[in-house]
N, C-alpha and C positions, 0 to 999 in steps of 0.2 A: 656397518649402518649404526645410526643412534636410535635409541627408543621412541624417539619422536618420528623418526622416518619410518620405522617399523610400524608403528601405529597408522601412519598415513598409507603404507603399502597393505597393511590389512584393511583399512577400510574401504580403499579402491577395489581391493580383491573381493570383499563382501558385495559391493554395489555389482561388480562385473559378472558376480553368479548368479545375482536375482534374475529370474524372469522377468523380461520388459513389460508382458502384458499381464502380472500380476494384479489384481484389482487391491489387495491388502497389503501393498508395499509401505513400509514406514521409512521415515527419514531419520537417522540416528536414535532408532527405538522409540520415537516418540509414539503415542498412540493414535495421532492422527494418520489416518491411512489417504494415500495418495489416489484421488478418484481419477486421475486424468492419464489417458494414453496418449504418452508423449513420445513413444518410441522412435518416430520419425522426425521430431523436431530439431535434431541436429544437422539435418539436410537444409540446404537453401531453399527458400521459398520458390516455388516454380511458378506462382502468379501473385498478383496484388490480393487475390482473394484469400489466399491460403496465408499470406501475411496478416491479413486482417483477422483471420481464423484464430493464428495464434495469440494475437494482442488480445481478442476477446476471451480467449483461455487463461490468459494472465489476469485480466479484469475479473473474471468469474471465479477463478482461484483467489483472490484477494478478497473477493466481497464474502465468499463461502468461509474463508478460514481465517481472516484477519479482523477481529472484532473493531480496532481502530479505524480500519478501512469503513467499515459498515457505519460506525459513528460519525466520521467526517462526512460521509455520504448524506445522512439524513440531516445533520446539522447544515451542510452546503445547500440542501433541498431547502430547507426552511428557510435560509436566508435569502434564497433567491425568491420564494414565496413571498415572504415578507417584503422584499422590494418591490414586486409588482403590486401588492396589495397597497402599499404607501404611494404607489405611482413615482417611482423614482425614475430619473431620467435614464434613457437606455444606456449611455455611457456609465452611469453608476452601476447599475445592474452589470454591465460587462465587466467593471473593474471587481466587483464582487466575483462573479463568475470566474475570471482568471485567477483571482487568490485561491477560489475553491479548486481550481484544476492545478495550481502548484501544491497545495496541501496534499490532494489526491495523488498526484505524480510522486511526491516526496513519500508517500505511504508505501507505493509500489517498488520504489527503489530501496526504501528499508526492508521490505519482503525479499528483495531480489538478494539484497546484501547479507540479510540474515541466513537465507537458503544457503548461498555459497559459502559462509563462512562455516556454517554447520557441515556441509559435504566436505570442507576441507580438514577441519581438526576433528570431527566426528564427536564421539563421548569425552573427549580430552578437554581439559582446560587449558586456554592459551592468553596470555595477557593482552596479546596483538587481535586476536579473535574478540575480546571484551571489547577493546577500543574501537574496533571497527563497528560492532553491532551498536555501541554507546553513541558514537558519532554520526550514524544513520538515524539511530531515533532521536537524537539530537537536533538534526536536520529537519526532521519532521514536525518537532516542537517550535524550533524556530519560525517555520513556515506557518505554522498554526497560529502561533502568537501574532504574526503580521496579519493573518488574516482576521483574527478578532480585533485588531486594532482598526482595520479597514471598516469591518462590519459595524464597530462601535461610531465611527466616524460619518458612516453614511446612512445607517440605519436608525439610530438614536434619536437624533435631532426632529426627522418626521414623525418617527413612533411617539415621541414625548409630546409633540404637538397633537396627534390623534388622542392621547391618553387626556390631555388638558381640557380638550373639546368634550370629550365623553364625560368628565367629571364636570365640566361647565353646564352641561345639558341634564 
């Protein structure tokens, strides 16, 4: 057994020996405690309501623990609010909403990938783990830049008109 395989086996052994209902579980020694009791999440959801509850738990986790998810949520809310204030057409507000949804979905996927990579490699460094995390973060960056382009294209012209009218009066 190689050193890397031994490390993975010891990480798995540590996870298996942790009590599932412990409220102060940590992932790879991080100081952020897992607050969610997910001991039954491996089972197939028996109803649509339970599926939605798991999805809501994921959103709640991302909002509470991921700074960038909160930032994207606030900026997205402001963009929709500005679109409504500027009386954009419903299709324009919809395009802004879709791009916001894509950015938030990418943030959720980034969080999931980072968590899986951390679970797999533990506290050891692996170049492939770095690549996976960097590529996931890059996907968020690409979607955020696309959303910024959409926001500038749809919000800036009417916003500029409002500013010009305010200055003229």
